[in-house]
C-alpha positions as CSV (number, residue, x, y, z in Angstrom):
1,X,-2.5,19.8,28.0
2,X,-0.7,18.2,24.9
3,X,0.3,14.6,23.5
4,X,3.7,14.2,22.4
5,X,3.8,11.8,20.1
6,X,7.4,11.7,19.2
7,X,8.5,7.9,20.4
8,X,5.2,6.0,19.4
9,X,4.4,3.8,16.9
10,X,2.1,4.0,13.7
11,X,-0.5,2.6,15.1
12,X,-0.3,4.3,18.7
13,X,-0.4,7.5,16.5
14,X,-3.4,6.7,14.9
15,X,-4.9,5.2,18.4
16,X,-4.0,8.8,20.1
17,X,-5.5,11.0,16.7
18,X,-8.9,8.9,17.6
19,X,-9.5,9.2,20.7
20,X,-7.4,11.9,22.1
21,X,-9.2,15.0,23.3
22,X,-5.7,16.6,23.7
23,X,-3.9,18.2,20.5
24,X,-1.1,15.9,19.3
25,X,2.1,17.2,18.8
26,X,5.6,15.9,17.4
27,X,8.0,17.5,19.3
28,X,11.3,16.5,17.7
29,X,10.2,14.5,14.0
30,X,10.2,15.0,10.6
31,X,9.0,13.7,7.7
32,X,9.2,10.2,7.3
33,X,8.5,10.2,3.4
34,X,11.7,12.9,3.2
35,X,13.6,10.8,5.1
36,X,12.7,6.9,6.7
37,X,13.2,6.8,10.3
38,X,10.9,5.3,13.2
39,X,10.7,8.6,14.7
40,X,9.5,10.4,11.5
41,X,6.2,11.1,10.9
42,X,4.1,9.0,8.2
43,X,1.8,11.2,5.3
44,X,-1.1,9.2,6.6
45,X,-0.4,10.7,10.1
46,X,0.3,14.1,8.7
47,X,-3.2,14.0,6.6
48,X,-4.8,13.8,9.8
49,X,-3.3,16.5,12.1
50,X,-5.4,19.3,10.7
51,X,-8.3,17.9,11.9
52,X,-7.1,17.6,15.3
53,X,-5.0,20.6,15.4
54,X,-2.1,19.1,16.0
55,X,1.6,19.9,14.4
56,X,5.2,18.7,13.9
57,X,8.2,20.2,15.1
58,X,11.0,19.7,12.8
59,X,13.8,18.1,14.3
60,X,17.5,19.4,13.1
61,X,19.3,15.7,13.8
62,X,20.9,14.5,10.9
63,X,19.4,10.7,11.4
64,X,15.8,12.3,11.1
65,X,16.5,14.6,8.1
66,X,19.1,13.0,5.8
67,X,20.1,10.0,7.4
68,X,23.9,9.3,7.9
69,X,24.7,12.4,5.8
70,X,25.4,15.5,7.0
71,X,21.9,17.6,6.6
72,X,21.9,20.9,5.0
73,X,19.5,24.1,5.6
74,X,17.9,22.8,2.2
75,X,17.4,19.0,3.7
76,X,15.7,20.5,7.1
77,X,13.6,23.1,4.6
78,X,12.6,20.0,2.4
79,X,10.9,18.2,5.5
80,X,9.1,21.7,6.4
81,X,7.9,22.2,2.9
82,X,6.4,18.5,2.7
83,X,4.9,18.6,6.2
84,X,3.1,21.5,4.7
85,X,2.0,20.5,1.7
86,X,0.8,17.4,3.1
87,X,-0.9,18.5,6.8
88,X,-0.9,22.4,6.3
89,X,0.8,25.4,7.3
90,X,-0.2,26.5,10.9
């Protein structure tokens, strides 16, 4: 079993990370520090993912990656690298 946190609030993310025995994951989110969006993952949550064997599957949709402007491969790479720097490589 996995727990998908892509559509939940930051408080719910924290609650799940504190109480779930199943690994949490974000099936379609990106890094909030790179591009702010309510479904993107804040650094405070990213730092907790290694402890819970959680992971983030980076979303390529421009609203998650670059806001209103068209996203590029470099924008997506920025999210991947940021997540890896904060949460580590899996």
